[in-house]
C-alpha positions in Angstrom: 131.7 104.1 141.1 129.3 101.0 140.8 127.3 98.6 143.5 129.1 95.4 143.5 130.8 96.4 140.0 127.9 96.9 138.1 126.6 100.5 137.2 123.3 101.1 136.8 121.9 101.7 133.1 119.1 103.4 131.5 117.5 100.5 128.6 115.2 102.9 127.3 113.5 106.0 128.3 112.3 106.1 131.6 113.6 102.7 132.3 116.3 102.0 134.8 117.7 98.9 135.8 120.3 98.6 138.7 122.0 95.2 139.4 123.0 95.0 143.2 124.0 91.2 144.6 122.5 89.6 146.2 119.0 91.2 144.7 118.7 90.6 141.4 117.2 93.2 139.6 115.3 96.8 140.1 112.8 97.5 137.3 111.5 100.9 137.1 108.9 102.8 134.6 107.6 105.5 134.1 104.1 105.9 133.0 103.4 107.4 130.2 100.1 109.2 130.4 101.7 110.6 133.7 105.2 111.7 133.1 105.7 112.9 136.6 104.9 109.4 138.2 107.0 106.9 138.6 106.0 103.4 139.7 107.9 100.1 140.7 107.7 97.2 139.2 107.0 94.1 141.3 109.4 93.5 143.8 110.9 91.0 146.2 111.0 92.3 150.1 114.4 91.9 150.1 114.9 93.9 146.9 113.2 96.8 148.6 114.9 96.1 151.5 117.9 96.8 149.1 117.3 99.5 147.6 116.3 101.5 150.8 119.2 100.7 152.6 122.0 102.1 150.3 124.0 104.6 151.4 123.4 107.9 150.4 127.2 108.2 149.1 127.1 105.0 147.3 123.4 106.8 145.6 125.4 110.0 144.5 128.3 108.2 143.4 125.4 106.1 140.9 124.1 109.2 140.1 126.9 110.9 139.0 127.4 108.2 136.5 124.3 109.5 135.0 125.3 112.8 133.6 125.4 113.0 130.1 126.1 116.7 129.7 129.1 116.9 127.1 127.9 118.7 123.8 130.5 117.2 121.8 129.9 113.4 122.3 126.0 114.8 121.9 126.5 116.8 119.0 124.1 115.0 116.3 122.0 113.9 119.0 121.1 118.1 119.2 121.0 118.3 115.7 118.9 116.0 114.5 116.6 115.2 117.4 114.6 118.1 119.0 113.8 115.7 121.9 117.2 114.8 122.8 117.9 115.7 126.8 121.3 115.4 127.9 119.6 115.0 131.5 117.2 112.4 131.0 118.9 109.8 132.5 119.3 111.8 136.3 116.1 112.9 136.3 114.5 109.8 135.9 117.1 108.6 138.8 115.5 111.5 140.8 112.0 110.1 140.6 112.3 106.7 141.3 111.5 106.8 145.0 111.3 109.2 147.9 114.4 108.3 149.2 116.5 108.3 145.8 114.7 111.8 145.2 116.1 113.0 148.2 119.5 112.1 148.0 119.4 113.5 144.2 118.1 116.9 145.3 120.7 117.3 148.1 123.5 116.5 146.3 124.2 120.2 144.6 127.1 118.7 142.7 124.9 117.0 140.4 123.2 119.8 139.1 126.2 121.7 138.5 126.2 121.1 134.8 124.1 123.0 132.9 123.7 122.5 129.3 121.1 124.9 127.3 120.3 123.2 123.5 117.7 123.5 121.2 114.5 123.0 122.5 115.7 122.7 126.3 115.3 125.5 128.3 112.7 124.6 131.3 115.3 122.7 133.2 117.6 125.5 133.6 116.2 127.6 136.7 115.5 124.0 138.9 119.3 123.1 138.1 120.5 126.4 139.0 118.5 126.6 142.3 119.5 122.9 143.1 123.3 123.5 142.4 123.3 126.0 145.7 126.6 127.4 145.8 128.1 125.1 143.9 130.9 126.4 141.2 129.0 125.8 137.8 129.7 124.2 134.5 127.6 125.7 131.8 127.3 124.8 128.2 124.7 127.3 125.5 124.2 126.2 122.5 122.5 128.9 120.7 122.3 127.1 117.7 119.5 126.4 115.1 118.9 122.7 114.0 116.0 122.4 112.9 115.6 125.0 109.8 113.6 127.7 112.2 115.7 130.7 111.0 113.8 133.3 112.5 111.6 132.2 115.2 113.7 131.4 118.2 112.5 130.1 121.2 111.0 132.4 123.5 112.6 130.3 126.4 115.7 130.7 125.1 116.6 134.1 126.0 114.5 133.5 129.8 117.3 130.8 130.2 120.2 132.9 129.1 119.3 135.7 132.2 119.1 132.6 134.8 122.6 131.8 133.9 123.6 135.9 133.9 122.4 135.7 137.4 124.7 133.3 138.6 127.8 134.7 136.6 129.9 134.6 139.9 129.3 130.9 140.3 130.7 130.0 136.4 133.8 128.1 136.6 133.6 126.6 132.9 131.9 128.1 130.0 131.3 126.5 126.7 129.6 128.7 123.8 128.2 127.1 120.6 127.0 129.6 118.0 125.7 129.8 114.9 127.0 131.1 111.6 126.2 134.9 111.3 123.1 134.5 109.1 119.8 134.3 111.3 118.3 135.8 114.8 119.9 132.8 117.0 123.4 135.3 115.8 121.7 138.1 117.0 120.5 136.6 120.3 124.5 135.2 120.6 126.3 138.5 120.1 123.8 140.6 122.1 124.3 137.8 125.3 127.7 138.0 124.6 127.8 141.9 124.8 126.6 141.4 128.1 129.6 139.1 129.2 131.6 140.7 131.6 132.8 137.9 133.9 134.5 140.0 136.2 132.0 142.4 136.8 131.6 142.1 140.3 134.5 141.4 141.5 137.3 138.9 141.0 136.1 136.7 138.4 135.6 132.4 139.3 135.7 131.6 135.3 138.3 129.5 134.5 137.8 127.4 131.1 136.3 129.8 128.5 135.5 128.2 125.0 133.7 129.8 122.1 133.0 127.6 119.2 132.0 127.9 115.7 129.2 125.4 114.5 130.4 123.9 111.6 129.1 120.9 109.7 132.6 119.5 109.2 136.2 120.9 109.9 136.6 122.6 106.1 138.4 125.1 105.1 136.3 126.9 103.4 133.3 126.3 106.1 135.8 127.5 109.0 137.3 130.6 107.2 133.9 132.1 105.8 130.5 130.6 107.1 131.9 130.5 111.0 130.6 132.9 113.3 132.4 136.6 113.8 132.9 137.9 117.2 132.7 141.6 117.3 134.8 141.9 120.3 136.8 139.9 122.8 135.9 139.9 126.5 139.0 140.3 128.5 138.5 137.1 130.9 141.4 137.5 133.5 143.1 134.4 135.2 142.0 131.5 132.6 143.3 128.1 132.6 141.8 126.9 129.4 141.0 129.3 126.8 139.6 128.2 123.0 138.4 130.4 120.5 137.3 127.5 117.9 136.2 128.2 114.0 135.2 131.6 114.9 135.8 135.0 112.6 137.5 138.0 114.4 136.9 141.1 113.6 140.4 143.2 111.9 140.7 145.6 114.3 140.9 143.0 117.1 144.4 141.3 115.4 146.6 141.6 116.7 146.5 143.7 119.9 142.8 142.5 121.2 144.0 138.9 120.7 147.1 139.7 122.2 145.9 141.6 125.6 143.1 138.5 126.0 146.3 136.1 125.9 148.0 138.2 127.9 145.1 138.5 130.7 145.8 134.8 131.4 149.3 134.0 132.2 148.3 131.0 133.7 146.4 129.5 131.1 147.2 125.5 130.2 145.5 124.7 127.3 145.4 127.5 124.4 143.2 126.4 121.2 142.8 129.1 118.6 141.3 128.5 115.0 140.7 131.7 113.6 140.5 133.9 110.8 139.7 137.8 110.5 137.5 139.5 108.1 140.4 141.2 106.0 142.3 138.5 103.9 144.2 140.9 101.6 145.5 143.6 104.5 147.9 142.1 106.9 147.5 143.3 110.0 150.9 145.2 111.3 152.4 143.2 114.2 154.8 145.4 116.4 156.1 142.5 118.3 155.6 144.2 121.7 156.3 143.0 124.7 156.6 138.9 124.8 153.7 137.1 126.5 154.8 135.0 129.2 152.6 131.6 129.2 154.7 129.1 131.4 152.1 127.2 132.4 150.7 126.1 129.0 150.8 122.3 128.8 148.5 122.4 125.0 148.8 124.6 122.1 146.3 124.4 119.0 146.7 127.3 116.3 144.9 127.5 113.1 144.6 130.7 111.3 143.8 132.5 107.9 145.8 134.1 107.3 148.7 131.7 108.4 151.1 134.3 108.7 149.6 135.0 112.1 150.7 131.4 113.6 154.3 132.5 113.8 153.8 135.9 114.7 152.4 134.3 118.2 155.4 131.7 118.1 157.3 134.8 118.3 155.8 136.5 120.6 155.1 133.6 123.0 157.4 132.3 125.6 156.3 128.8 126.8 158.0 125.8 127.9 159.4 123.1 125.4 157.2 120.2 127.1 154.1 121.9 125.7 152.3 119.7 123.3 151.6 121.9 120.0 149.5 121.2 117.2 150.3 123.8 114.2 147.8 124.0 111.0 148.6 126.2 108.4 145.6 127.0 105.7 146.3 127.8 102.2 150.0 127.8 102.2 152.5 125.8 100.4 153.7 123.2 102.4 157.8 124.1 102.0 156.8 127.6 102.9 155.0 126.6 106.2 157.7 124.3 107.3 160.4 126.6 106.7 158.6 129.7 108.1 158.6 128.1 111.7 160.4 130.1 113.9 164.0 128.4 113.7 164.1 128.1 117.6 161.3 125.9 117.3 162.0 124.0 114.3 166.1 123.1 115.0 164.2 120.9 118.2 162.3 119.3 115.9 162.3 115.3 114.6 159.9 113.8 112.8 158.8 110.5 113.1 155.5 110.1 110.6 154.4 111.8 107.4 151.3 111.6 105.6 151.1 113.1 102.1 148.0 113.9 99.9 147.0 115.9 97.5 145.4 118.2 99.9 146.9 117.7 103.1 150.2 117.3 104.4 150.5 116.1 108.1 153.4 115.7 110.0 154.4 114.3 113.3 157.2 115.5 115.6 159.0 115.3 118.9 160.2 118.3 120.2 163.6 118.0 122.2 165.6 120.6 124.6 168.1 119.3 127.2 166.6 117.6 130.0 163.0 118.8 129.5 160.7 116.1 128.8 159.8 115.7 124.9 156.8 117.2 123.3 154.4 116.4 120.3 154.1 119.0 117.9 152.0 118.1 115.2 152.1 120.1 111.7 149.2 119.8 109.1 149.4 122.0 106.0 146.2 122.5 103.5 147.8 123.6 100.4 146.7 126.6 98.3 146.1 124.3 95.2 147.2 125.3 92.1 144.7 125.1 89.2 146.3 121.8 88.0 146.3 118.4 89.5 149.1 117.6 91.1 150.8 114.6 89.0 152.9 112.0 91.2 155.8 113.0 89.9 154.9 116.2 91.5 154.2 114.1 94.8 158.1 113.1 94.4 159.7 116.5 94.0 157.6 117.4 96.9 158.3 115.0 99.6 162.2 115.4 98.4 161.9 118.6 99.5 160.5 117.7 102.9 163.2 115.4 103.2 165.6 117.3 102.4 165.4 119.7 105.7 167.3 117.6 108.2 164.7 117.8 110.7 162.3 116.2 108.5 163.6 112.2 108.3 160.3 110.2 109.4 160.4 106.2 110.4 156.8 105.9 109.1 155.6 107.5 105.6 152.0 107.4 104.5 151.1 108.3 100.8 147.5 108.4 99.3 148.3 107.9 95.7 144.7 107.9 94.1 145.0 111.8 95.2 147.4 112.5 92.6 146.8 112.2 88.9 148.9 112.4 86.1 151.8 110.2 85.4 153.3 107.1 87.3 156.9 108.0 89.0 160.1 105.6 87.2 162.2 103.6 89.7 165.0 106.1 89.3 162.7 108.8 90.9 161.3 106.7 93.5 165.0 105.6 94.4 166.0 109.4 94.2 163.1 109.9 97.2 164.6 106.7 98.9 167.8 108.1 99.6 166.6 111.0 101.4 164.8 109.0 104.0 167.8 107.0 105.9 165.6 106.1 108.5 162.4 105.0 106.9 160.7 101.5 108.4 157.5 101.7 107.5 155.8 102.7 104.1 152.1 102.8 104.0 150.2 103.1 100.8 147.1 104.5 101.0 144.3 104.3 97.8 141.1 106.4 99.0 139.4 105.3 95.9 138.2 102.0 95.0 138.6 99.9 92.6 142.4 100.5 92.4 143.4 101.7 89.0 146.1 100.6 86.5 148.3 103.9 87.1 148.1 103.1 91.0 148.5 99.4 90.6 151.6 100.3 88.3 152.9 102.8 90.6 153.2 100.4 93.6 155.2 98.1 91.3 157.8 100.3 90.1 158.3 101.4 94.0 159.2 98.1 94.8 161.5 98.1 91.5 163.5 100.9 92.7 164.2 99.0 95.9 165.7 96.2 93.3 168.1 98.4 91.8 171.4 97.6 92.5 173.3 100.3 94.8 176.7 101.1 96.3 175.3 102.3 99.4 172.5 101.0 101.5 169.1 101.9 100.5 167.1 102.9 103.3 168.3 100.1 105.9 165.8 100.2 108.5 163.0 99.7 105.8 161.0 96.4 106.9 157.5 97.2 106.3 155.2 98.0 103.1 151.4 98.5 104.2 148.6 98.4 101.4 145.2 97.9 101.7 143.7 94.8 101.4 141.3 95.7 98.7 144.6 95.3 96.6 144.9 92.2 97.4 143.1 90.2 94.4 144.6 92.5 91.8 148.3 92.9 93.2 149.2 89.6 94.9 150.7 88.1 92.1 152.7 90.8 90.4 154.1 91.7 94.2 154.9 88.6 95.0 157.6 88.5 91.9 158.7 91.7 92.6 158.8 91.5 96.2 161.4 88.3 95.7 163.9 90.6 93.3 163.8 93.4 95.8 164.9 91.2 99.2 166.9 89.4 97.0 169.3 92.7 96.3 168.5 93.6 99.9 170.0 90.5 101.0 173.3 91.2 98.7 173.4 94.3 101.2 172.9 92.4 104.0 170.0 94.4 104.8 166.4 93.4 106.5 164.1 91.8 103.8 160.8 94.2 102.9 157.5 92.0 104.1 154.1 93.4 103.2 151.2 93.6 105.4 147.8 93.9 104.1 145.4 96.3 106.1 141.6 96.3 105.9 140.6 100.0 107.2 143.3 101.8 105.9 141.1 104.7 104.6 139.5 105.4 108.0 143.2 105.0 109.7 144.1 107.9 107.1 141.6 110.0 108.2 143.0 109.2 111.8 146.1 110.6 110.8 144.3 114.1 110.4 142.6 114.3 113.7 142.8 116.9 115.8 142.9 117.2 119.5 144.7 114.0 119.8 146.7 115.1 123.4 
């Protein structure tokens, strides 16, 4: 909610501006030498009256816009700025004047978001007291980001103890844990062992998120540097459960994990990005009583080894309108797609495919009867061989994908720069095109610059394939070829001639012409296609 359509804003540390017609501006600054004292700048009498006459409901709405409690959106600030305080804006606003402070301290909902991050612990007790009996959303980051590996701040455990004393009020708990190498990890494990949300009767906890702290979403980092959870607490009645970038003890697969999922039959969001220690020994799945998750809306599964994903999919019952994200690590793309349970793959229809040497991305819709279609995204991080895939290998790879009846994408993206070796000839491209009957757009990505001769030649030969005379129409819906704008100067003249011959052949078959679209941020767009948690 805003005043006169304009929200308040903090323009610099300790300075808040509030625009409110018919008054012009309130400017407040904090004296640096006296951090607890706030003074008002020179104000007209009408401006002072305007501040005092703002109703408490309006002030509360303004203050709620100052909350900045999302760890994910502030991750870099937490990591590199030890003075970053996500609660600063709200605290500054509560010191503007007596009326503002009175309203802020008596609005318990403003203080129900408690973030514990590096070097910011002193506010925790005050926030818990001011929140009164409100349900709590707690973010705990037990992460050392400044290299002080073995000397955790002494107030960290004090702050955690305050949170422990308020278990019964916590409805949302997010834990961000350091990898298993230092005293911070010991504190995290010791605190988790005390975590028992149901020890005082029924638990109010509805959202539980445990995140391993890694710099980037890279398979090796996730599965070998992620923090290890030695045990799983059975938190009953969750609507959201997220175990993201963590390792589980081998003994917890599958029974401990299954018990955790089964304890929350009404879960709506389930995210499991998990590995376990013994990759050489597959756990035994007995396929016990199926897990019914009929309220599930979003499902994210990433496991190492990848076989756990398919066992879970076999053992879980969830609605066809559930949006899903499946990531297979260290597996061939064809093997991953063939391993999907038949009741899922038979209801999928691909609309976009994106291919590079080190990642395969497929976007599909799932339609079952009259149920609203859902989105199912599949990512495969292949187990790369010792040799580099060639561009001809890429053609064979795409042909094997396209031979599956449900993989006929309308949009195909290929990162040619990720493939080495010789360039496919026109007949090889032609053979691939016969497997793409509904293709409408082909996006060529070159993530290295400048373009090398082999990439330029591959693109030209690709277009030549569409100029070959064929008895049957080739890609009858194909209308657009997307190319990075960085290639324009080098290829525009050569492409023009090839495209003319191609379109002349398509005109004879009464097919639409192919147009070239030059894209600027194609590399960034390619990265976006491999994004996560998009639902």
